C-alpha positions as CSV (number, residue, x, y, z in Angstrom):
1,X,-15.4,-13.1,9.4
2,X,-11.9,-11.2,9.2
3,X,-9.1,-12.3,6.9
4,X,-5.5,-12.3,8.1
5,X,-2.8,-11.8,6.0
6,X,0.3,-13.8,7.3
7,X,3.6,-13.0,5.9
8,X,6.3,-16.0,6.4
9,X,9.0,-13.7,6.5
10,X,7.9,-12.4,9.7
11,X,7.8,-15.9,11.5
12,X,11.1,-16.2,13.3
13,X,12.3,-19.8,14.3
14,X,14.3,-19.7,17.3
15,X,17.1,-22.3,16.7
16,X,18.9,-23.9,20.0
17,X,22.5,-23.3,19.9
18,X,23.1,-26.5,21.9
19,X,21.9,-28.5,18.9
20,X,25.4,-27.6,17.1
21,X,27.6,-29.0,19.9
22,X,30.1,-29.7,20.5
23,X,31.9,-28.0,18.0
24,X,35.6,-28.8,16.9
25,X,38.2,-27.1,18.5
26,X,39.1,-25.3,15.1
27,X,35.6,-24.2,14.8
28,X,35.5,-22.8,18.1
29,X,38.7,-20.9,17.7
30,X,37.2,-19.3,14.4
31,X,34.1,-18.3,16.1
32,X,36.6,-16.8,19.0
33,X,38.6,-14.9,16.5
34,X,35.4,-13.4,15.1
35,X,34.1,-12.4,18.5
36,X,35.8,-8.7,18.2
37,X,34.1,-8.2,15.0
38,X,34.5,-8.5,11.3
39,X,37.6,-9.8,9.8
40,X,38.6,-11.7,6.7
41,X,40.2,-14.8,6.1
42,X,44.0,-14.4,6.6
43,X,43.5,-12.2,9.8
44,X,41.3,-15.2,11.0
45,X,44.4,-17.5,10.5
46,X,46.8,-15.3,12.2
47,X,44.3,-14.5,15.3
48,X,43.7,-18.3,15.8
49,X,47.5,-18.7,15.8
50,X,48.1,-15.8,18.3
51,X,45.0,-17.1,20.7
52,X,46.5,-20.3,20.7
53,X,50.1,-19.4,21.3
54,X,51.1,-20.9,18.0
55,X,49.4,-24.5,19.1
56,X,46.9,-24.3,16.1
57,X,47.9,-23.0,12.6
58,X,45.1,-23.8,10.3
59,X,45.7,-24.1,6.6
60,X,43.7,-21.8,4.2
61,X,41.9,-25.1,3.3
62,X,41.1,-26.1,6.6
63,X,39.9,-22.4,7.2
64,X,38.0,-22.2,4.2
65,X,36.2,-25.6,5.0
66,X,35.3,-24.2,8.2
67,X,33.9,-21.1,7.0
68,X,31.8,-22.8,4.6
69,X,30.2,-24.8,7.2
70,X,29.6,-22.1,9.6
71,X,27.9,-19.8,6.8
72,X,25.8,-22.9,6.0
73,X,24.9,-23.3,9.8
74,X,24.0,-19.5,9.9
75,X,26.9,-18.8,12.7
76,X,28.8,-16.1,10.2
77,X,27.9,-13.9,7.6
78,X,30.0,-12.9,4.5
79,X,30.5,-9.3,3.5
80,X,32.5,-9.0,0.4
81,X,32.0,-5.4,-0.2
82,X,33.6,-4.0,3.2
83,X,37.2,-4.4,2.3
84,X,39.5,-2.3,0.7
85,X,40.7,-5.3,-1.3
86,X,37.9,-6.4,-3.6
87,X,39.2,-10.1,-3.6
88,X,39.0,-10.4,0.0
89,X,35.9,-11.3,1.9
90,X,35.0,-10.4,5.6
91,X,33.1,-12.4,8.1
92,X,31.2,-11.6,10.8
93,X,29.4,-13.4,13.8
94,X,25.9,-13.5,13.4
95,X,23.6,-13.1,16.8
96,X,23.1,-16.8,16.6
97,X,27.0,-17.7,16.0
98,X,27.6,-15.7,19.2
99,X,25.2,-17.7,21.1
100,X,26.5,-20.8,19.8
101,X,30.2,-19.7,21.1
102,X,29.1,-18.7,24.3
103,X,27.2,-21.9,24.6
104,X,30.3,-24.0,23.5
105,X,32.6,-22.0,25.9
106,X,30.2,-23.0,28.8
107,X,30.4,-26.7,27.8
108,X,33.9,-26.5,27.7
109,X,34.0,-24.9,31.2
110,X,31.7,-27.5,32.5
111,X,34.0,-30.3,31.2
112,X,37.1,-28.8,32.6
113,X,35.1,-28.5,36.0
114,X,34.6,-32.3,36.1
115,X,38.1,-33.2,35.3
116,X,39.3,-30.8,37.9
117,X,37.3,-32.5,40.7
118,X,39.3,-36.0,39.8
119,X,42.6,-36.6,41.7
120,X,44.4,-36.4,38.5
121,X,44.4,-32.5,38.7
122,X,44.8,-32.1,42.3
123,X,48.2,-30.8,43.7
124,X,50.3,-32.9,46.1
């Protein structure tokens, strides 16, 4: 009888992005801010503000609470060594984080499509 050596590191468990939806608007904006590549916290704050034309201004406490949650859920990763300033930590989307952001965008599009079918949004 042949013996098979199975490494647990080789087993990949596929997570369903839909299991994390819906995201809060602030979480979604942070993921979108990271969509173009790695950046640090202050740049994320500024990007969210720019994306929303100033309608959303995250406090540093709110941002770092969101970052902590996104790290724990495996949606982003941290890299403390890739910035010129050692005190700054950079963050980047993981492949799973990108899937979750896309799923949330699709969910929001579907929600908006439903709302647009109602008379409230029809032009007179």
